[in-house]
Structure formats: C-alpha cells, structure tokens
N, C-alpha and C positions, 0 to 999 in steps of 0.2 A: 393382741391376738388370744384368745382362748383357746387352751390346747388340752384335748382329751385322751386319753387313753383307753381305747374299745376295739369292740368286736365286727368284724366285717362279716355276711355271712357269706357261704359259697356252698357248694355242691348242688345235687339234686333236691327234687322234692322226695322229701320225707326220709334224706340223708344229708344232714346237714354238716357243715363244716366250718370252720372259723378261723377267720386270721385276726390278732393282737395286733392293734394299727394306733399308732401317734397321728392324730389328724386334729384340723380346726374343729372347734364346735359347733361353727355354721354350716360344716360340709354335710353331704348326705350321706346317709350309713354306708353305702358301696361304692361312693365318688371317691374322688380325689385324696389323699392322704399323703403326710410328709415321711414316714418309715414305718415297715412293717418289723415289729419286733418279737413276734412269736405266733403259735398256732394252738388251737384247742381241737378235738375233734371227740365230740360225748357220744361217737359211735362205739369208741372202743372201751374194754371194761375199765372199771374205777381203779384199779391196782394197776394198770400198764403205765410204762413210764412214756410212751408215746402219746398219752390221750392228751397231755398241756406240755408244750414248752414255751418256755418266756427266757429272751435273753437279759439275763439281769443286770449287766452292764447298762445297756441301753434303756433298760427300765427305770433302773436308777439314776441315769444322766437325765431323762425327760422327767422325772419327780423332782430331779432338783432346779431344774428350768421352768418348774410351775406347772407341768402337767397334771390333772385332775383324772385320776382313772372313773371308771364307772362301777357299780354295784358289783357287778359280776368279776370284772376285772381287778377289784380291790381285793377280793377276795380269791382269787388265784395268786395275786403278788401276796398275798398274806400267808397261803399255804405252801406256797416256795419260799419264803423267809425274805422275801425283797423288803417288805413294810412289816412293822414290828407291831403296829395295832392296827385297829379295822373300825371303821364309822358306824356308828349305832344308826340304823336303817328303822328303828322301830319307832320311832317318835314322828316319821313320815304319816300323814292324816291317813285315815283308810276310806274307803266305799263307805257310804252311807248305807244302812240297814235296806232291804228291801222290804218294800211296802206290804201288806197284805191286801188283796185283791177285793174291791167292794162287791158286797154279793148281790 
C-alpha cells in the first residue's frame, strides 16, 4: 500500500484550514485516512506559532515506514527541521507556452 503524507481541506468558503494527515495514496483528498499528525492554518500571520503544527515524532515514524510527503508537506517538514533535504521540483515539466491567436 502506497502511503502519502498530505493535506485535507476544511473550513468554509474563502477561509481554508488544512489538516496534515497520513493516508493511502488512492484515497480521495477529504476521504478516509490513517492518522492526523498536524494542522496548517494559512489565515494566520506567517510569524504565528499556531499557523503550522506537526507532531514530529509521528511524522518521522511515518517517513521511516515509507510514507511519501507531497510537495507542500515536504516544505513544512523541512521548515520544522523534521527532514534535512528538500526535493527539487524544478525538474517537473512546465506547461507549454500559450500560442498566439490566429489573425
């Protein structure tokens, strides 16, 4: 079973709130999950301690079990010092440039 550490969206329209969860990669975004390991509230100021909370013990446990974090969660783990490196996502293919309209 492929395991992901990812975000699930909560909150109301234009007031998002995210939970950091561990789930099967095939499960829907807001569907069934194995464990909730943290939260992220983008509405709070960037210097607020309450903006991002992740249980580092559980995150390291799931990483040791082979869980793959998504891009955003990997950045959170790096900022909190849970992971030492961050994957270079610049090598991902970009969208093709827009074509000019015919006259």
